[in-house]
C-alpha positions in Angstrom: 119.1 104.2 103.6 118.4 100.8 101.9 114.8 100.5 100.7 113.0 98.2 98.4 109.4 97.2 97.7 108.3 94.2 95.7 104.9 92.7 94.7 104.2 89.0 95.2 104.2 87.0 92.0 101.6 84.4 92.8 97.9 85.2 92.4 96.9 83.2 95.5 99.3 85.4 97.5 98.5 88.8 95.9 94.8 88.1 96.8 95.8 88.9 100.3 99.2 90.7 100.1 99.7 94.1 98.5 103.5 94.1 98.8 106.7 93.2 100.7 109.0 96.0 101.7 112.3 96.5 103.5 113.8 99.5 105.2 117.3 99.8 106.7 118.9 103.0 108.0 122.4 103.4 109.4 123.3 105.7 112.3 124.6 108.4 110.0 122.3 108.1 107.0 120.7 111.2 105.6 117.0 111.8 105.9 114.5 112.9 108.5 114.7 111.2 111.9 110.9 111.5 112.4 109.1 110.4 109.2 105.3 109.9 109.2 102.8 107.3 108.2 99.6 108.7 106.8 96.2 107.1 107.5 96.0 103.6 106.0 93.3 100.9 105.9 95.9 98.2 105.5 97.5 95.9 108.1 101.3 95.5 108.2 103.2 92.7 109.8 106.6 94.1 110.8 109.5 91.6 111.2 112.6 92.8 113.0 115.4 91.6 115.3 114.1 91.0 118.9 116.0 94.0 120.4 114.8 96.5 117.8 112.4 99.1 119.3 109.7 101.0 117.4 107.7 104.0 118.4 104.3 105.1 116.9 103.1 108.5 118.0 99.8 110.3 117.2 97.4 112.6 118.9 96.0 109.6 120.8 99.3 108.8 122.4 102.4 106.7 121.9 102.7 103.0 121.2 106.1 101.4 121.8 107.0 97.8 120.8 110.1 95.7 120.4 110.8 93.2 117.6 108.1 91.6 115.5 104.7 93.4 115.7 101.4 94.0 114.0 100.5 97.5 112.8 96.7 97.5 112.2 94.7 100.1 110.2 95.1 103.6 111.6 92.9 106.6 111.1 95.4 109.3 112.2 98.9 110.1 111.0 101.7 108.3 113.0 105.1 109.9 113.6 107.9 107.4 113.7 111.3 107.6 115.5 114.1 106.8 113.1 116.7 108.7 114.9 118.7 105.5 115.5 119.8 102.7 113.2 117.2 100.1 112.4 116.2 97.5 109.9 112.8 95.8 109.3 110.8 93.9 106.8 107.1 94.6 106.2 104.3 92.4 104.8 101.5 94.8 103.7 98.1 93.2 103.6 95.2 94.4 101.5 92.5 96.1 103.6 90.4 93.4 105.4 92.7 90.5 104.5 93.5 89.5 108.1 89.8 88.8 108.6 90.2 85.6 106.5 93.4 84.6 108.2 92.2 84.0 111.7 94.7 81.2 112.2 97.6 83.5 111.3 97.5 85.8 114.4 97.2 85.6 118.1 94.3 88.1 117.8 91.7 85.5 116.9 88.3 86.3 118.2 88.8 90.1 118.4 86.4 92.2 116.3 88.0 94.1 113.4 86.7 97.4 114.9 88.8 96.8 118.1 92.0 96.6 116.1 91.8 100.1 114.5 94.7 102.4 115.6 96.3 99.5 117.5 99.9 98.2 117.5 100.5 94.8 118.9 104.0 93.6 119.7 105.5 90.3 120.6 108.8 89.8 122.3 111.7 87.6 121.1 113.0 86.5 117.8 109.9 84.5 116.9 110.5 81.3 114.9 108.5 81.5 111.7 107.4 78.1 110.5 107.6 77.7 106.8 106.6 74.4 105.3 108.3 72.6 108.1 111.4 74.8 108.1 112.2 77.1 111.1 113.3 80.5 110.1 113.8 83.5 112.4 113.0 87.1 111.6 116.7 87.9 112.2 117.7 85.5 109.4 115.1 87.1 107.1 116.6 90.5 107.8 120.0 89.3 106.7 118.4 87.8 103.5 116.5 91.0 102.8 119.7 93.1 103.1 121.9 90.9 100.8 119.5 89.0 98.5 116.1 90.8 98.2 114.7 88.4 95.5 115.5 85.4 97.6 113.9 87.1 100.6 110.7 87.7 98.6 110.7 84.1 97.4 111.0 83.0 101.1 108.1 85.3 102.0 106.0 83.9 99.2 106.6 80.4 100.5 105.9 81.5 104.0 102.6 83.2 103.0 101.5 80.1 101.0 101.9 78.1 104.2 99.9 80.6 106.2 97.1 81.1 103.7 96.4 77.4 103.5 94.3 78.1 106.6 92.4 81.1 105.1 88.7 81.2 105.6 86.4 83.0 103.2 82.8 83.9 103.8 80.2 86.2 102.1 81.5 89.2 104.0 85.1 88.8 102.9 84.1 88.1 99.3 81.9 91.1 99.1 84.6 93.3 100.7 87.1 92.2 98.1 84.6 93.3 95.3 84.2 96.7 97.0 87.8 97.7 97.5 88.8 98.3 93.8 85.6 100.2 93.2 85.7 102.4 96.2 88.5 104.5 94.8 86.6 105.4 91.7 83.0 105.6 93.1 81.9 108.9 94.6 78.6 107.6 95.8 78.2 104.6 98.2 74.6 104.1 97.1 75.8 103.8 93.5 78.4 101.3 94.6 75.7 99.2 96.3 73.6 99.3 93.1 76.5 98.2 91.0 77.1 95.2 93.3 73.3 94.4 93.4 72.9 94.6 97.1 71.6 97.1 99.6 73.7 99.9 101.0 73.1 98.5 104.5 74.5 95.1 103.5 77.5 96.7 101.9 78.3 98.8 104.9 77.7 96.0 107.4 80.0 93.5 105.6 82.7 96.1 105.0 82.8 97.2 108.6 82.8 93.6 109.8 85.9 92.7 107.7 88.0 95.8 107.8 86.9 97.5 111.0 86.4 100.7 109.0 83.3 102.4 107.5 83.2 102.8 103.7 83.5 106.6 104.1 86.6 106.2 106.3 88.3 103.9 103.8 87.4 106.1 100.9 88.8 109.2 102.7 92.1 107.3 103.3 92.4 106.3 99.7 91.7 109.9 98.6 94.4 111.2 101.0 96.9 108.8 99.6 96.1 109.9 96.0 96.5 113.5 96.9 99.8 113.1 98.7 101.2 111.0 95.8 100.1 113.7 93.4 101.8 116.4 95.4 104.9 114.4 96.1 105.7 114.3 92.4 105.6 118.1 92.0 107.7 121.0 93.0 106.3 123.5 95.5 106.1 126.1 92.7 103.9 123.8 90.6 101.3 123.3 93.4 97.9 125.1 92.8 95.8 124.4 95.8 92.6 125.6 94.3 93.1 123.4 91.3 94.0 120.4 93.5 90.8 121.0 95.6 88.5 120.7 92.6 90.5 117.9 91.0 90.1 115.6 94.1 86.4 116.4 94.7 86.5 119.1 97.3 84.0 121.9 97.1 86.7 124.6 97.6 90.2 125.2 98.9 89.0 125.8 102.6 87.4 122.3 102.5 90.8 120.8 101.4 92.6 122.8 104.2 90.2 121.4 106.8 90.6 117.9 105.4 94.4 117.9 105.5 94.4 119.5 109.0 92.1 116.9 110.3 94.0 113.8 108.9 97.6 115.0 109.1 97.7 117.9 111.5 99.1 120.1 108.7 97.8 123.0 106.6 98.6 122.9 102.8 101.5 125.4 103.3 103.0 123.2 106.1 102.6 120.2 103.9 104.3 122.0 100.9 107.4 122.4 103.1 107.4 118.9 104.6 105.9 116.8 101.8 109.0 114.8 101.3 108.8 113.7 104.9 105.1 112.8 105.1 105.0 110.2 102.4 104.6 106.7 103.9 107.7 104.9 104.9 105.9 101.6 105.1 105.0 100.2 101.7 104.3 103.6 100.2 105.7 105.8 97.4 109.2 104.8 96.4 
């Protein structure tokens, strides 16, 4: 398995993009054939060769796409099918960033709420226009495999071209203020007070931009923190009672219900599978 993850260097890009990532698996590579993607408020643009198929399965059904596609925020854990060889590049957007980039996608005019738990594919090896230069996703895959730094520079240039059409409004600006505070604030009313606006204004703007409620996004962020914490520890080091209190749950049963709801796994199940449930797409390295 070849895997890398890199942050954009330019501030005007990192405003919208969390990271670039690359995954490639050969037919006989070690590792699980069915890894999982945990709930995520971010949007990913997946770049791949036009014949590469992808499958996203959760309790709502199965989405199958071929080649380049958009993976929008998802509230339930997806199971992937990596049983065959594949390669893909990912551009991971900050939560709500596509709202400002309406000229970037073919989804213009759709409300953010309608994109939650949606995978949109597009056929063919789309030509990506970068400052007047035509570059296919297949060419980018080769570059990602052989020269990751050059690939990231090309993606930087590509994103600068895209973001020249970005549109900011009061809702996107407020949402950008909210996101870094949401992970540390336990009370949404306190968050509103700190930003000198009403809770209703806060919730309305956030939903409009991200398609998610503040509580949904906060829950996703907490799940990610829990799983990263657990991933770094051996099974013998895991104390579920301590973890429950550390991450703000009233007791261990509350934590059990939370994991079961979002991942379909009990803590004991997760302890056995935790290496397979860390996000493959732009997650823990």
